[in-house]
C-alpha positions in Angstrom: 87.9 100.4 120.3 88.4 100.4 124.1 89.0 103.9 125.4 91.2 102.8 128.2 93.8 101.0 126.1 97.3 102.3 126.4 98.8 103.1 123.0 102.4 103.4 122.0 103.3 107.1 122.4 99.9 108.2 123.6 99.8 109.2 127.2 98.1 106.8 129.6 94.4 107.7 130.3 94.7 110.6 127.9 91.4 109.6 126.2 89.6 109.7 129.6 89.6 113.6 129.8 88.0 116.3 127.8 90.2 118.0 125.3 89.6 121.6 126.2 87.8 123.3 129.1 86.1 126.6 129.3 87.7 130.0 130.0 88.0 130.7 133.7 85.5 133.5 134.2 87.2 136.8 135.0 90.6 135.6 134.0 92.7 135.0 130.8 93.3 131.3 131.6 92.0 128.3 129.7 93.1 124.7 130.5 93.3 121.7 128.2 95.2 118.4 127.9 98.4 118.1 125.9 97.9 118.4 122.1 99.7 115.7 120.2 101.8 115.9 117.1 100.7 114.4 113.8 102.7 111.1 114.2 100.9 110.4 117.5 97.5 111.5 116.2 97.8 108.9 113.4 97.5 106.2 116.1 94.0 107.5 117.1 90.6 107.4 115.4 89.6 110.6 113.6 87.1 111.4 116.4 89.8 111.4 119.1 92.5 113.4 117.2 93.6 116.5 119.1 96.6 118.5 118.0 97.5 122.2 118.0 95.3 123.0 115.0 92.3 121.2 116.7 93.0 123.3 119.7 92.6 126.5 117.7 89.4 125.2 116.3 87.9 124.5 119.7 88.9 127.9 121.1 87.6 129.8 118.0 84.3 127.8 118.3 83.8 129.6 121.7 84.6 133.0 120.0 87.9 133.2 121.8 91.5 133.7 120.6 94.5 131.9 122.0 97.8 133.8 122.2 100.1 131.8 124.5 100.6 128.2 125.4 102.5 127.2 128.7 103.6 123.6 128.5 104.1 122.0 132.0 104.8 118.4 130.9 108.2 116.9 131.9 109.0 115.8 128.3 109.2 117.2 124.8 108.0 114.1 122.9 104.3 115.1 122.5 105.0 118.1 120.2 107.6 120.8 119.5 107.3 124.5 118.6 107.7 123.5 114.9 104.2 121.8 115.2 102.5 124.9 116.5 100.8 127.5 114.2 102.8 130.6 113.8 100.1 132.7 115.4 100.9 131.1 118.9 103.6 131.8 121.4 105.1 129.0 123.4 106.8 128.7 126.8 108.1 125.5 128.2 108.4 124.9 132.0 109.5 121.4 132.9 107.3 120.5 135.9 107.6 117.1 137.6 104.3 115.3 138.2 102.8 113.8 141.5 104.6 116.3 143.7 103.9 119.9 144.6 105.9 122.2 142.2 108.9 124.0 143.7 109.1 127.7 144.3 111.3 128.4 141.3 108.8 126.6 139.0 106.0 128.7 140.5 108.0 131.8 139.9 108.7 130.9 136.3 105.0 130.4 135.7 104.2 133.8 137.3 106.8 135.5 135.1 105.5 134.0 131.9 101.9 135.1 132.7 102.9 138.6 133.8 105.0 139.2 130.7 102.2 138.1 128.3 99.6 140.2 130.1 101.8 143.2 130.0 102.6 142.8 126.2 98.9 142.1 125.3 97.1 144.6 127.5 95.3 146.0 124.5 93.7 142.6 123.5 91.8 139.7 125.0 94.0 136.8 124.0 93.9 133.8 126.3 96.7 132.0 128.0 96.5 128.3 127.5 98.0 126.0 130.2 98.3 122.3 130.0 100.1 119.3 131.5 99.5 115.7 130.4 95.9 115.7 131.3 95.4 119.4 131.9 94.2 118.8 135.4 96.6 118.4 138.4 99.7 120.4 137.6 97.7 122.8 135.5 95.1 123.3 138.1 97.6 123.8 140.9 99.6 126.5 139.1 96.6 128.4 137.8 95.0 128.4 141.3 98.4 129.3 142.8 98.5 132.4 140.6 95.0 133.4 141.4 95.7 133.0 145.1 99.1 134.6 145.3 98.8 137.4 142.7 95.0 138.1 142.4 94.2 137.4 146.0 91.4 135.0 145.4 90.2 132.7 148.1 91.7 129.2 147.8 88.4 127.3 147.9 86.9 129.7 145.4 89.9 129.4 143.1 89.7 125.6 143.2 86.0 125.5 142.5 86.4 127.9 139.6 89.0 125.8 138.0 87.0 122.6 138.5 83.9 124.0 137.0 85.7 125.5 134.0 87.9 122.5 133.2 85.1 119.9 133.5 87.2 117.7 135.8 88.2 118.1 139.5 91.8 118.2 140.7 92.6 114.7 141.9 95.9 115.0 143.8 95.2 115.5 147.5 98.7 116.9 148.1 97.9 119.7 145.6 94.6 120.5 147.2 96.2 120.4 150.7 98.9 122.9 149.7 96.5 125.2 148.0 93.9 125.4 150.8 96.2 125.1 153.8 99.7 125.9 152.6 101.5 129.2 152.7 101.4 131.8 149.9 104.5 132.0 147.7 106.4 135.2 147.2 105.8 137.3 144.1 109.2 139.0 144.3 110.9 139.2 140.9 107.9 138.1 138.9 107.9 141.2 136.8 111.3 140.3 135.4 111.1 138.2 132.3 112.4 134.7 132.8 112.5 133.4 129.2 111.5 134.7 125.8 108.5 132.9 124.4 109.0 131.1 121.2 106.7 131.5 118.2 105.2 128.6 116.3 106.7 127.7 112.9 103.8 125.7 111.3 102.3 127.6 108.4 100.0 125.0 106.9 97.7 122.5 108.6 98.9 118.9 108.2 96.7 116.4 106.5 95.5 113.4 108.4 95.6 110.2 106.3 93.7 107.1 107.2 94.9 105.9 110.6 95.8 102.3 111.4 93.3 102.2 114.2 90.3 102.6 111.8 88.4 99.5 111.0 88.7 97.7 107.7 85.2 98.7 106.7 86.0 102.4 107.2 89.1 102.3 105.0 87.5 100.1 102.3 86.1 102.1 99.3 82.4 101.9 98.7 81.1 99.9 95.8 79.1 102.8 94.3 82.0 105.3 94.9 83.4 106.4 91.5 86.8 107.0 93.1 87.4 103.4 93.8 87.4 102.5 90.1 86.1 99.1 90.8 84.5 97.2 87.9 83.4 94.3 89.9 81.3 94.0 93.1 82.9 93.3 96.5 83.4 89.7 97.5 80.5 89.8 99.8 78.1 90.5 96.9 78.8 87.2 95.2 76.2 84.5 96.2 77.7 81.7 98.2 77.2 78.3 96.6 74.9 75.9 98.5 74.2 78.5 101.1 77.9 78.6 102.0 78.2 74.9 102.4 79.4 72.3 99.9 77.5 69.0 99.6 79.1 66.1 101.4 80.7 63.4 99.0 78.9 60.1 98.8 80.1 57.4 101.2 81.7 54.6 99.3 81.8 51.0 100.6 85.3 49.6 101.2 86.5 47.1 98.6 86.0 43.5 99.5 88.9 41.6 101.0 90.2 38.8 98.7 91.3 35.7 100.5 93.7 33.3 98.9 92.9 29.6 98.5 95.2 28.9 101.4 93.9 29.7 104.8 97.4 30.6 106.1 97.7 34.3 106.8 99.7 36.4 104.4 103.1 37.5 105.7 104.1 40.8 104.1 107.8 40.4 104.6 108.1 36.8 103.3 108.1 35.8 99.7 105.2 33.6 98.6 104.8 31.9 95.2 102.1 33.4 93.0 99.0 31.6 92.2 99.1 29.4 89.1 96.1 31.2 87.7 98.1 34.4 87.7 100.5 33.3 85.0 99.8 34.4 81.4 101.3 32.5 78.5 101.4 33.7 75.0 99.3 31.4 72.7 101.3 29.5 70.1 100.9 30.7 66.5 99.4 28.3 64.1 100.7 27.6 60.6 97.9 29.5 59.1 98.6 32.5 61.2 102.3 32.3 60.3 101.7 32.0 56.5 99.0 34.6 56.6 101.0 37.2 58.3 104.7 36.3 57.5 107.5 38.5 58.8 109.4 40.7 56.3 112.4 38.3 56.0 110.2 35.3 55.3 108.2 37.2 52.7 111.4 38.1 50.9 112.5 34.4 50.7 109.1 33.4 49.3 109.4 35.9 46.5 112.9 34.6 45.6 111.8 31.0 45.3 109.0 32.0 43.0 111.5 33.6 40.5 113.7 30.5 40.3 117.0 29.2 41.7 119.4 31.7 43.1 122.2 32.5 40.7 125.8 33.6 41.7 126.6 37.2 41.4 128.1 38.3 38.0 131.9 38.8 37.8 133.3 42.2 36.9 134.2 42.9 33.4 137.7 43.9 32.5 138.7 46.2 29.7 141.1 44.9 27.0 143.2 48.0 27.3 144.4 46.9 30.7 146.3 43.8 29.3 148.2 45.7 26.5 149.2 48.7 28.7 152.9 49.1 29.4 154.8 51.2 31.9 156.8 54.3 31.1 160.1 52.4 30.1 158.5 50.7 27.1 160.1 47.4 27.8 158.7 44.0 26.7 156.6 42.2 29.2 159.0 39.2 29.3 161.8 41.3 30.6 159.8 41.9 33.7 159.6 38.2 34.5 163.0 37.9 36.2 164.1 39.7 39.3 165.2 43.2 38.9 169.0 43.6 39.2 170.5 46.4 41.2 173.3 48.4 39.6 176.7 48.1 41.2 179.2 50.9 41.1 182.9 50.4 41.3 185.3 53.0 42.6 188.5 53.4 40.6 191.6 55.0 41.9 192.7 57.9 39.8 196.3 56.9 40.1 
């Protein structure tokens, strides 16, 4: 992974600087670059992760204890007090970059340091100061405090910071103001400017597999029982034919059939087919016809063997049909003539 690549959310050139420097000898100051919250650390490899909890680990590794963090960045997107362990105090001083800090910013820094030193005179807790890279703004304000409050020589203060941080201050306007500029007033620095906030994080967050890790790092091992794989990875299967399939045999093209006529074939014009292409059904001989007669012909042959065809028999009538009469019991001859209709005459009662 290129270490100079700019990632979304991660500060530019943040990976080029050491995470934490050494404690400035004879002081309570320690400088480091800005620690990142968990959502930003997930964009980095595990070796480059640096958050508030990693900061405590680095300081404790040097047998030191961190008590206060002074944030000089001009934004709040890198972390919030909710991301800090509850054992730390936090002071936010918005400081613009690339320019010499103003007098009120310098006074706010002096007040935060003096208040913490007064409240923690019975211990040796450190004051952690950081900007984006923990170098230019951080170095200027720490050196300004050593020059204005402790009376240290400007060149000695700059050399002490550079050797402790592991990087030298880069901004020439900062160096020019520290070495040749006037001292700032310390009037009012004993008055507290703002109450420090205490961190709210109780438990250390877990760091899942980051998206920047390679696929081989995230892939479970074949012999790992946690992967529950009953088959080897794809790379363990032998490739057939050394990874290459045999080439198919080259077939000759079919021969071109020319017609008997030398005239070229026109694809969009109808041409009569060749006489040899017709297929006629062969005529059936008498033997074939008599040997395999159709069903109707076979039925006729069976009838001729039995004799001549007779007409169908007539239906038989019962004698009771001729002697049956209707319900009036009249003789049959009375029904021969037409039936007369009764005529009714109307008589006058007078």
